[in-house]
N, C-alpha and C positions, 0 to 999 in steps of 0.2 A: 445684442446676443441672437446674429444667426443662426438656421438654423443646421449647417454645416461644421460649425463648434461645438453646438451642443451635441449633436452628436461624433464626435470625434470626444467630448469629451466623455461621456457615455461609455464611448467604447475602452476608456481604460477602466472607467469603475467598474464598469465589466472585467476587466482583466484585473485586477484587485482583488474582484469577490471570489473569481475564480481559483484563481490562484490563493489565497490567502495572506496577499501580503501586503501591508504601508497600507493598510484599512486604516490609519490614524494620521490625521498631517494637516496642514496647517492650509492657506489659502498660497502663500506663495511656495510651498516645497511642491502642492498638488498643479499654480503653475507653471512653474519649472518642468516637470516632466511633461506637457500636454504645450508647450511651447506658445503658453501667452503670458500675458505682462502680470505683475504679483500685483497691483492693484487693479484689477481688470473685472470694471463691474456688472457686466455679463457674466461674467467669470462667478459672480460673491451671486447671482442672481439663484444659480445654476446649483452652487451647493446649497447656497439654501433652501431649494425647491426641494433636493434631497431629505434636509432635516422636515421639509411638510409633511412628504410622502413618507416619513415612517422611515425612512432606505438608510437614512444616515442620525447619528444624534450631535450634535451644537455643545461644547464648552470652554469655559471658557482657560488663558495658562494666564502667565502669566513673566514679562521677557522683560530684564534688565537692560536701564535705558543707559547704560553709561554706554555712546558708541563703540570706543572698542573693545567691546565684549557683548554685548545683544544676547547673550542666552539667554533659554528658557529656565525661568528657575524650577525648583522643589517644590511641591508642595507646601502652605505656610510661613515660607517663608518672602512672602511677596512684598513687605516694607521695613525689612529690615537689613543683611546689610549679604551681597550679593556671593555665594559660595568660591563662586571662578574670578573674581578680578577683584574682590574684598573690601567694595564700595561702597561705604555707608550712608543708605541713601537719605536718610533724615539729614545729616552734616553737608550734603551735597548739596540738599533741597530738589529733588530729584523724588518720585514717584517711579514702579514698579509700572511700566507698560501692558494695557491687557490686548489676548489678543486670543481669539476663537482659535478654535480648533477644532477639527470636522474627524468624525469616527464612522466608516461605511459599517453598518449593522450587517456582523456576517460571519462565518466559522474563519479563524486562523488557519495556517497551514500548520503542515506537527511536525515534530524529524523524524530520523529513522533512527532509535537507539539503538536499537542492536536487530539481529535478525539467526536465524535459525534455516538452512536452506534444506533438505529429503529431499537426494538424487533418487533417479530411475533406474529398474533395470539394471547391471553390471555396465552403470553409466560411469568411468572410472577416465571419462575424458578430458582435457587440458581445460576444460572451461572452470570446474571443479580449483585447477590450483591459480586460474587465474580471476578466479571471481572477487576475493578480497579487495586482491588490488585492485580491479576497477571501479569496484565497490570506491573505495580512498580513495582513486583517481578521478572522477566522473559524480560527484555526490560532490556537495559546498563542506564536506563535513566528514565527520571518519566514524563508523559504526561498525559492529564489534558484530563477527560474522561466520558462525557455526554449522557447518560445511558435517552431515551427523550422514556416515559412512555405514551402513548396514553388510558391511559386505558381499561377496557374490551371491545374485538371487535368481535363482535358474527353476529348477523341477518345484522352487521350494514354491511357485507364485500356483502352482492347481493344489493345493493343500491349502484349507482356511484354518486349523489348529495353527502350522508353518506363519502362513498371517495375526494368529494373533499373538504367537513366540517373539515374533519380529515387532508386531507393534508396541506388545509389554513394552520389551528395551528401548524400546524408539520414546517412549513414556517417561519412559524410567529416566532416560538422557533427560532427557525436557526439565525431570524434574527435579535432575540434581544440576542443570544450567541455567534457572533460572532463580535458583537459588544461591546460587555463584553470582547472578548476575543480581541480586538483593545489596548482595555485600559488599558488591562494586558501584552502589546505588545504582542502577538501571534502572527502567520500571520493569513490574513482575510480568507483565505480556508481551513477549515478542515478536514479532511480525517473524510470517513465514513464506515462504516458496519451495512449493512441491514441483515435482517432476514426477510424470508415467508414472510407474507401481507408488513408488513415495506417496501419491496425496492419495492413494487408498490406504499406505501404511497409518499415512492422518486424519485420514476420516476414521478408521477401525479405533484410535487410540482416543476420538473427540463420542465415540460411542458407545467408551468401557467405563463403566462408575466406577472404574480405582484409578482413575483418572480425569476425574469430577472440578477438581480442587483447580488443574489447569485452566488458565485462559489467557486470550494470544488476542494480539491486535490486529492487521491485518493480514489478510491471507491470498497469495496469489498463487494456483493453480497453475501448469503448463502442461496438455498435454494429457488432462484428466482422464482415469480411468473411476474415475467415483460417479457411482448412478449417478442419473438425471435429477433424480429426483428423492435424493437427499434430502435433510433436511435441514438445510442451513438457518432457513428464516425462526427455527426456534433454539438455534444457541445464540445468534446473533439475538436475537429476544431475551434470551435467557443471560445474557451476557459473557457468554464465554469466548463471543468471535466479533472483535469488532466491524469487518466488514471481509467483504470477498469479492475475487476478481477471475474468473476462469479465462484465462488465456490458452483459444481454441484457434488451434492447425490448420487451414483450407485443405492443405495436402498430405493430411494425415494420412496412414493408411491402418494403423497398428492398434488405434483407441477401439475402430467400430467392430475389431472381435474380438475384442478382448469379454466382455462376457461370455462369449461360449465356450472360453478356455478358466478364469480366469474365476473362481468363486465369490459371489458380491461383487463383482464387476458390474461397469457400466461405459456408456458411451457418452461419459460428459464432457470429453474434450472435445467432442462431433458434435453434441446434439446442444451442448450450453445445459445449464439445469435453470431448475424450473423454480427454485424460489425468487418470489419477490423483491428478496434483500438484497440479492444477489447482482454482478454487473459481467453480463459474459459479455467479451470482447473475439472478434475474428482477425488473423490476421491470413488471407489470404493465400498466401504464400509460401506460408510455416511447412515443413512435413513434422514427425514428429519430434524429432531432437532438433529442429531450426531453431527453438528459441533459444541457443547455447552454443551457440553459432556467436563465435567472437562478433564479427558486425552486428548482429542484431541483437546479445547479447547491451554488448554498446549504444548501440540505438536503444534500448529498452528503460537500461539503467541511467541514462544519458540527461543533463539539465530539465528535457521540458520529456524526456521522453516516457512510455508509456506507464512501465512501473512503477518510474519513481512518480511521478505526478500522482498517481494511485496510492502509493504510499506516502503524500505528503500534506496533498491538497484537499480542499475542503467538497465532500463528494457530493453534497447534496448539488452543485452544480455541475458536474461531474458528467462530457459530454463525448467520451473518446472517438475518432474514428473506427467503423466497426463493430461499436456494439449492437448487438442484437440479443432479440425476447427469442429465447427457447420454445417451442413448437409448443402448448398445452398437454395437446394428444398423445405424448410420447409412450412407449410401453416395451419392456421387454421382452426378446424375442421367446419364441412358444418356452414353455417348461420341461418339455419334452425332447426337447432339440439343444439345448442348454445341457441338459441329464445328458445325453448321450455323446455330444462331444466331451463335457468334463469327464465324463464317466473313463471318452480315449487319454485324453488329458494324463485322468490317472496312473492307470495304465503303464502310461507312457513314467511318468513318474518312482513307482518302483520299476521298472526295470531299469532306468538310469541311474537313482538312488546313489548305489556304491557308485558311478564316476566320480557324480555331483559330489558326495566326502570325499573321493581321491584328490580335486582339485582346487577344493576346500583348504585340506591338508598342504597342496603344492602353494597354492596361492590364496591366504586367506583375504 
């Protein structure tokens, strides 16, 4: 076994571990992938070395000895009748062939069983209609998608009490959707994709004791206006949330100003999240809504795209391009500044409230 071969084989091992796929295999199966001979002695030494280093486990399986069949036998049927070719081993005077099987020690991939998507302010864009179609066509399986539309959010964003009302509606809709999913034998933990103002509403649901029973799988926030110091670590430790990916737009001009007008908001989609258990990834060329441009959305949920990988792969080895650690010294803008700008925004709220009400009636 030469170094070049060993390095190539190790690359294949790392690929399987990082994607959580094809963790169990025979030597012949692995050999086909790395273009080696099925009985390559060096490959056997390499695989046994993984076992010795506790990077893999080895156990024995039995194969039908009849040449036309040669299929792996179910457990407990090594010395009886082959369930595939019906050969009686005793009558044929043969015994099942013993073959070692290796299993890499690592987490397997997960399925995207269903999704809830929470849009941002006034984002009745084409991506909403295209999203389910993209998911169905770009992923290797079908995943039901609930796109939650809370209507037009305009001056609502200036008032905390209106946030709470919108968040309560969102939480109630989530609870109904989860109950319906359970009836369809889907998991009770949907994965979440939230954008802009939708990220803030999601954080409100997670903070509200009324919805403490709701639990979620993996969460993706894009152009987040959640505060960088939001306690994601606690939610993950409590089992409320499995994992969080914060997708940051390097050219986002809206997120940095959110804290000056929107109560409780912050530049999570610019600074990143401080929680150690979250993953921040920056896309330098993206603006505030760049995540949902057709070409970017398609890339994100393609086979090796960032969102698809985050939602399906083991996260212990997940290190995407653009990952960064948020600066721990982040502090919100001075309270006096935020109070002044929010007071101005609240004044605008009362001036425009009647017009906003009319707009909702005309275009709900």
